[in-house]
C-alpha positions as CSV (number, residue, x, y, z in Angstrom):
1,M,0.6,44.7,2.7
2,S,3.8,45.6,4.5
3,S,3.8,49.3,3.2
4,T,0.3,49.9,4.3
5,Y,1.0,48.4,7.7
6,G,4.0,50.7,8.1
7,K,1.9,53.8,7.3
8,A,-0.7,52.8,9.9
9,R,2.0,52.6,12.6
10,G,3.5,56.0,11.5
11,S,0.1,57.7,12.0
12,A,0.4,57.0,15.7
13,G,3.0,59.8,16.0
14,K,6.1,57.6,16.7
15,P,8.7,56.9,14.2
16,S,9.0,53.2,13.4
17,S,12.1,51.6,14.7
18,K,14.0,49.6,12.2
19,R,15.3,46.2,13.3
20,K,18.9,45.4,12.9
21,P,19.9,42.2,11.1
22,S,21.3,41.0,14.5
23,D,17.8,41.0,16.0
24,N,16.9,37.9,13.9
25,V,13.4,37.6,15.3
26,V,11.1,35.0,13.7
27,E,7.4,35.4,14.2
28,V,5.3,32.2,14.3
29,G,1.6,32.3,13.4
30,A,-0.8,31.4,16.2
31,D,-2.3,28.7,14.0
32,A,1.0,27.0,13.2
33,A,1.0,23.3,14.0
34,P,3.8,21.9,16.1
35,E,6.2,19.6,14.3
36,E,5.2,16.0,14.6
37,K,7.8,13.5,15.7
38,P,8.0,10.3,13.6
39,V,6.6,7.3,15.4
40,A,9.3,4.7,16.0
41,G,8.9,1.1,15.0
42,E,6.3,-0.8,13.0
43,K,2.8,-2.0,14.0
44,L,3.1,-5.4,15.7
45,Q,0.3,-7.0,13.7
46,K,2.0,-6.0,10.4
47,V,5.3,-7.6,11.5
48,L,3.5,-10.8,12.4
49,A,1.6,-10.9,9.1
50,R,4.8,-10.5,7.2
51,T,6.0,-13.8,8.6
52,G,3.1,-15.6,6.9
53,I,1.4,-17.0,10.0
54,G,-1.8,-15.2,9.3
55,S,-3.5,-12.0,8.1
56,R,-3.3,-8.7,10.0
57,R,-6.8,-9.1,11.4
58,E,-6.0,-12.6,12.5
59,M,-2.8,-11.4,14.2
60,E,-4.9,-8.7,16.0
61,R,-7.0,-11.5,17.5
62,W,-3.9,-13.4,18.5
63,I,-2.6,-10.3,20.3
64,E,-5.9,-9.7,22.1
65,S,-6.0,-13.3,23.2
66,G,-2.6,-13.1,24.8
67,R,-0.7,-15.4,22.4
68,V,1.9,-12.8,21.6
69,A,4.7,-11.3,23.8
70,V,7.3,-8.6,23.2
71,N,10.5,-8.7,25.2
72,G,8.9,-11.1,27.7
73,K,5.8,-9.0,28.3
74,P,2.3,-9.7,26.9
75,A,1.6,-7.6,23.8
76,R,-1.2,-5.1,23.5
77,L,-3.1,-4.1,20.4
78,G,-1.4,-0.9,19.1
79,D,2.1,-1.9,20.2
80,R,4.9,-1.0,17.8
81,V,8.2,-2.9,17.6
82,E,11.7,-2.4,16.2
83,D,14.2,-4.8,14.9
84,R,15.9,-5.2,18.3
85,D,12.7,-6.3,20.0
86,R,12.2,-10.0,20.7
87,I,8.8,-11.3,19.7
88,T,7.4,-14.7,20.8
89,V,4.2,-16.4,19.7
90,D,2.8,-19.1,22.0
91,G,6.1,-18.9,23.8
92,R,8.3,-19.6,20.7
93,P,10.6,-17.0,19.2
94,L,9.4,-15.5,15.9
95,D,11.7,-15.7,12.8
96,R,11.3,-12.3,11.3
97,A,12.0,-11.3,7.7
98,S,13.3,-7.9,6.5
99,A,10.7,-5.1,6.3
100,Q,12.4,-3.4,3.4
101,E,13.4,-6.4,1.2
102,T,11.5,-9.3,-0.3
103,R,12.5,-12.4,-2.2
104,C,10.1,-14.3,-4.6
105,I,10.8,-17.5,-6.6
106,L,8.9,-19.6,-9.0
107,Y,8.9,-23.4,-8.4
108,H,7.9,-26.0,-11.0
109,K,6.1,-28.5,-8.7
110,P,6.0,-32.1,-9.8
111,T,3.2,-34.4,-9.0
112,G,3.7,-36.4,-5.9
113,E,4.6,-33.5,-3.6
114,V,2.4,-31.9,-1.0
115,S,2.1,-28.2,-0.5
116,S,2.3,-28.3,3.3
117,R,5.5,-27.9,5.3
118,K,5.3,-31.3,6.9
119,D,3.3,-34.4,5.9
120,P,2.0,-36.9,8.4
121,Q,2.4,-39.7,5.8
122,G,6.0,-38.8,5.2
123,R,5.6,-37.7,1.6
124,R,7.9,-35.1,0.0
125,T,6.9,-31.5,0.4
126,V,7.4,-28.6,-1.9
127,F,9.6,-26.8,0.7
128,E,12.3,-29.5,0.7
129,R,13.8,-28.3,-2.6
130,L,13.8,-24.6,-1.9
131,P,16.9,-22.6,-1.1
132,K,17.6,-22.2,2.7
133,L,17.0,-18.7,4.2
134,K,19.2,-17.0,6.8
135,A,16.2,-15.0,8.1
136,G,12.5,-15.3,7.6
137,R,10.9,-18.3,5.9
138,W,9.3,-19.2,2.6
139,I,5.5,-18.7,2.3
140,S,3.6,-20.3,-0.6
141,I,1.2,-18.1,-2.6
142,G,-1.6,-20.6,-2.8
143,R,-1.3,-24.4,-3.1
144,L,-1.4,-27.2,-5.6
145,D,-2.8,-30.6,-4.7
146,Y,-0.7,-33.8,-4.6
147,N,-1.5,-34.8,-8.2
148,T,-1.2,-31.4,-9.8
149,S,2.0,-30.0,-11.2
150,G,3.1,-26.6,-12.4
151,L,3.7,-23.1,-11.3
152,L,3.9,-22.4,-7.5
153,L,5.1,-19.1,-6.2
154,F,7.0,-18.5,-2.9
155,T,7.8,-15.3,-1.1
156,T,9.4,-14.1,2.1
157,D,6.7,-11.5,2.4
158,G,3.8,-13.1,4.2
159,E,1.6,-10.0,3.9
160,L,1.9,-10.2,0.1
161,A,1.0,-13.9,0.1
162,N,-2.0,-13.4,2.3
163,T,-3.3,-10.5,0.2
164,L,-2.9,-12.3,-3.1
165,M,-4.6,-15.5,-1.7
166,H,-7.6,-13.5,-0.4
167,P,-10.8,-14.3,-2.4
168,S,-11.2,-10.5,-3.1
169,A,-7.9,-10.4,-5.0
170,N,-9.6,-12.0,-8.1
171,I,-6.4,-13.1,-9.7
172,E,-6.4,-15.3,-12.8
173,R,-5.0,-18.8,-12.5
174,E,-4.6,-20.7,-15.8
175,Y,-4.3,-24.5,-16.1
176,M,-3.5,-26.9,-18.8
177,V,-5.9,-29.9,-18.3
178,R,-6.4,-33.2,-20.0
179,V,-9.8,-34.7,-19.6
180,M,-11.2,-38.2,-20.4
181,G,-14.7,-38.5,-21.7
182,E,-17.2,-37.2,-24.2
183,W,-17.8,-33.4,-24.3
184,D,-19.7,-30.9,-26.4
185,E,-20.1,-27.1,-26.8
186,E,-23.1,-27.1,-24.5
187,M,-21.0,-28.6,-21.7
188,L,-18.4,-25.9,-22.1
189,K,-21.1,-23.3,-22.1
190,R,-22.4,-24.6,-18.7
191,L,-18.9,-24.5,-17.3
192,L,-18.5,-20.9,-18.3
193,E,-21.9,-19.9,-17.0
194,G,-21.4,-21.6,-13.6
195,V,-22.3,-24.9,-12.0
196,M,-23.3,-25.7,-8.4
197,L,-20.7,-27.5,-6.4
198,E,-20.8,-28.6,-2.7
199,D,-19.3,-25.3,-1.7
200,G,-21.2,-23.0,-4.0
201,V,-21.4,-21.9,-7.6
202,A,-18.1,-22.2,-9.5
203,R,-17.1,-21.5,-13.1
204,F,-14.3,-21.1,-15.6
205,T,-13.8,-17.5,-16.9
206,D,-12.2,-18.9,-20.1
207,I,-11.9,-22.2,-21.9
208,Q,-9.6,-22.7,-24.9
209,D,-9.4,-25.9,-26.9
210,G,-6.0,-27.5,-26.7
211,G,-6.6,-30.4,-29.1
212,G,-6.2,-34.2,-28.6
213,D,-7.2,-37.6,-30.0
214,G,-9.7,-40.2,-28.9
215,I,-11.2,-39.9,-25.5
216,N,-8.4,-37.7,-24.2
217,H,-8.6,-34.0,-24.9
218,W,-6.6,-31.0,-23.7
219,F,-8.0,-27.6,-22.6
220,Y,-6.6,-24.4,-21.2
221,V,-8.9,-23.1,-18.5
222,V,-8.9,-20.0,-16.3
223,I,-10.3,-19.7,-12.8
224,M,-10.4,-16.6,-10.5
225,E,-10.5,-18.4,-7.1
226,G,-8.3,-20.9,-5.4
227,R,-10.8,-23.4,-4.0
228,N,-9.7,-26.9,-3.1
229,R,-9.6,-29.1,-6.3
230,E,-11.8,-26.6,-8.1
231,V,-10.7,-27.4,-11.7
232,R,-11.1,-31.1,-11.1
233,R,-14.5,-30.8,-9.5
234,L,-15.8,-28.6,-12.3
235,W,-15.0,-31.2,-14.9
236,E,-16.2,-34.0,-12.7
237,S,-19.6,-32.2,-12.3
238,Q,-20.0,-32.9,-16.1
239,G,-19.1,-36.6,-15.9
240,L,-15.5,-36.2,-17.1
241,T,-12.3,-37.3,-15.4
242,V,-9.2,-35.2,-15.2
243,S,-6.1,-37.3,-16.0
244,R,-3.5,-34.5,-16.1
245,L,-3.5,-31.0,-14.6
246,K,-0.8,-28.4,-14.7
247,R,-0.9,-24.7,-13.6
248,V,0.9,-22.6,-16.2
249,R,0.1,-19.0,-15.1
250,Y,-0.7,-17.0,-12.0
251,G,-1.8,-13.4,-12.8
252,D,0.9,-12.1,-15.2
253,V,3.5,-14.7,-14.2
254,F,3.9,-17.6,-16.6
255,I,5.9,-20.8,-16.0
256,P,9.1,-20.7,-18.2
257,S,9.7,-23.7,-20.4
258,K,13.3,-23.8,-19.3
259,V,12.3,-24.5,-15.7
260,K,11.9,-28.3,-15.4
261,Q,9.9,-30.1,-12.7
262,G,11.7,-29.8,-9.3
263,Q,13.5,-26.7,-10.3
264,W,13.1,-23.1,-9.1
265,V,14.0,-19.7,-10.5
266,E,14.0,-16.1,-9.2
267,L,11.2,-13.9,-10.4
268,E,12.1,-11.2,-12.8
269,P,11.8,-7.6,-11.5
270,K,8.8,-6.9,-13.8
271,E,7.1,-10.0,-12.5
272,L,7.7,-9.0,-8.8
273,K,6.3,-5.6,-9.6
274,S,3.2,-7.2,-11.1
275,L,2.6,-9.2,-7.9
276,Y,2.8,-6.1,-5.7
277,R,0.6,-4.2,-8.1
278,M,-2.1,-7.0,-8.0
279,A,-1.9,-6.9,-4.2
280,D,-2.1,-3.0,-4.2
281,M,1.0,-2.9,-2.0
282,E,4.1,-0.8,-2.2
283,L,6.9,-2.5,-4.1
284,K,9.8,-3.6,-1.9
285,N,13.5,-4.0,-2.8
286,Q,14.1,-7.3,-4.4
287,K,16.7,-9.6,-2.8
288,R,18.0,-12.3,-5.1
289,G,19.6,-15.6,-4.4
290,T,23.3,-16.5,-4.7
291,H,25.1,-18.3,-7.5
292,K,25.9,-21.1,-5.0
293,E,22.2,-21.7,-4.3
294,R,21.6,-22.1,-8.0
295,E,24.5,-24.5,-8.4
296,K,23.3,-26.6,-5.5
297,M,19.8,-26.8,-7.1
298,E,21.3,-27.9,-10.4
299,R,23.4,-30.6,-8.7
300,Q,20.4,-31.9,-6.9
301,F,18.4,-31.9,-10.0
302,T,21.0,-33.8,-12.0
303,K,21.5,-36.3,-9.2
304,R,17.7,-37.1,-9.1
305,K,17.6,-37.6,-12.8
306,G,20.6,-39.8,-13.0
307,P,23.9,-39.7,-15.0
308,G,22.1,-39.3,-18.3
309,A,20.1,-36.2,-17.2
310,A,22.4,-33.6,-18.7
311,K,22.5,-35.4,-22.0
312,S,18.7,-36.0,-22.2
313,R,18.1,-32.3,-21.6
314,R,20.1,-31.4,-24.7
315,R,17.9,-33.5,-27.0
316,P,15.2,-31.6,-28.8
317,R,11.7,-32.2,-27.5
């Protein structure tokens, strides 16, 4: 190309002038796009969702309704904020978590605790035994009712929690359940095919026999939704009573046998990666708790169990 172009210029009768290295002229094509400057900050609705107070769409409605302010001025949809900006919701300062880091723990919930932050009846909540955070707050990924024990996940990433809890996530939740009453294979078949409850058709996606004697029998069951008391209501629809219920798995995360009721443990990196994969979100850096937090939890656990707790934990089960 360049040699042909040079010959064409030479045919005009004038010798081509050679540029010196000092000329250093750069030609830019007419169709070259100007360099785009990176947009500063993060979308306001995304920052709000990360705190766990609601989904992105819900936060957009809050912004439009005037409930959110940035640096003392009413926020507008499309606003972007940085770490130094002060955000208030309904006039109260927002406690923000890190955008780059996340922390996730598994808590073994005992029966007799509620999954809300505060209880009008003064009952113990699941949040009372969790480690204290310097920034952000714990958001539970789903709930367990008062009489249900087992695996409950907490994170500082509210957007992750909201995404995993959405019905479209289709995440398996496995429970160990003890039922009282007579059952047969036809009943199990109905529970797998689906039965009509007051809020629509519900079903187990898997039922495994766990054994038992007399009128009490254990099963391992899997559901894909998180409806209120769904496992109990499914068995009750067949005339059986649930006497024990424990969640043992959420997605790919299983409850470790070493974690006793009332204790919590940090998620392993592979478990955290699995949660973000299920949510179809980019994995964040994992922030882990301190040794002092773990020691405090162990002291509180031993105190609740009494002087013989340490000795009893050493006995074989």
